[in-house]
N, C-alpha and C positions, 0 to 999 in steps of 0.2 A: 176159631168160630166158624169160619167158612166152611171148613171140612166136616163139622158137625151138622151144618145145614144141608150141604150138598150130598153127603155119604147115603143117607136114607133113600134120594131121589135116584141116585146112580144104582143103588141095588134094586130097586123096584122097577126100573125099566129094564127091559130085556133087550139086548142087541138085535137088529135086524137079521134075518135068516135068508138066503137065497130060497127062492121059491120056484116053481114050474117056469114061471116067465124067465128066469135067469137061464134055463135050460137051453131056450132059443139061443142065446148069447154063447154059452159054453160051446155049442156046436161049432163056433168059429175058431176055437183054440186051435194053435199050431201054426205052421208056415206056409204062406200062400206066394204064388207067383201072380202077376196081374199085367194086363194088358189096357192101358187107357187110350182111349180116342178123345181127341179134343181140337177142334178147329181144323179138321182135315189131316192132324198129326196123329202119330201112334207113338207111345212111350210104354216102355217096359219097366218093371219095378218088383219089389217084393214087399209082403208085410207080414209081420210076427204078431199073433194074438195070444193073450194069456189073460184067464180068470185070475183075480187077486182081490185082496182086501176081503177076505172071508168068502170068495165067491159071489160078491156082490157086484162087481165091477170087471168089464172086458176092458182091458187096456191093449192099444194097438200101436206099432210102430211100422211107419211106411217109409221107403226109400225107393226114389225113382229119378227120373229126369224130366224136365219140364221147359220147354223153349231152350234147349241145349245146356241147361244149368242143372245142377244137382238139386233135388226136391226132397223134402223130408216133412213128415205129417206124425201128429200123435191124435189118438182117439181115446176117449172114455165113454163106455156105454153102459148103462144099468137099466134096470126096471124100477121105477118109483111107484112103490105100492100106495102111497097116500094118493097119488095123482091117478094111478091106474094107467101110467103111460111109460113107454120106453124114453129114455132121454139120453142124449149124446152131446158129446162136446168135441169140436175140431179144432186143432191148431196145426199151422205149419209155417214152413221157412219163408214164405211168400208175405207174412203179415205178422202183427202184434195183436190182433183182435182175434176173440175166440168166435166161432160159429156154434150156437146153442141150438138144438133141435129136440122135439119130442114128438111121439106119436104111437102109432099101433102097430101090432103084428096080426095078419090074417092068416090063421093056421091053415084054412083050407086052401089058400093060394100060395102058402108058404112064403109071403111077402111082408117085409117090414117097411113101413112108410112113416116117415117123420119129417116134420118141418119146422122152419123157424127163421131166426135171423142171423146175419153175419156180414162181415165186410164184403162189398161189392169190389168189381174190378177197378173202379174209380174211387174207392176208399170210404164211399158212403154206404149207410145200411141197406141191405137188400134182403128180400125175402127167398128162401131157399126151400126146396122140397126134395129129400132124396128117397128113392125106391130101390130097395134091395130084395131081389127075387132069389130065394135058395133052390135052384134047378135040382140039385141033388146034394149028397153029403160032401162032395168035392168040387162044387161048381157055384159061385154066386155071381148074379148080373146086376151090376149096380148102375143107375142112371141118377143123375143130379139135373134139377131143373131149377130156373130163376124166375121170379116173378110169377105171372100165370102163363109161362111159357110151355107150349106143346110138346116141342122138340127139347131133348137134353141138351144142356150145356156142354156135358161130357159123359161119357160110359167108361164103365171098368168091369171087365171079366176077370174075376179072382178064380184061380186054379189051384187047389190043395197040393203041396208039394208031397211027393211019395219018398 
């Protein structure tokens, strides 16, 4: 009975397709070196990006060091056509709460700006804003801000591995 009711609905609804907005994310596919600057310290690492799930989601896997310990992070990014916004989810080895962000891409400035909530250093919910400037096909300058901060909490320069 349930199959009979659900089947016509499933056939009538087309699955979403990757659009031109997903091409912005697709440009990040590949392997990157990174240099993170945080609190007067510098850390190096790598990140691998891959478009998955029918080209709708960019998945990322980061490995680095932070405060002398191994640091890992995972990202999921897409374009939500219903909201007409880019959406990102970040999780890492320093906590169990995700950071969820959304925002827009400025084609002229080649800049993706997303903001939202995530866990703060004290474990309490904090407002975040990230700004990624796609300098060229092989370089991304990333800055993360907290609250209404004018100076970034940390910066990362991504350089595509050749």
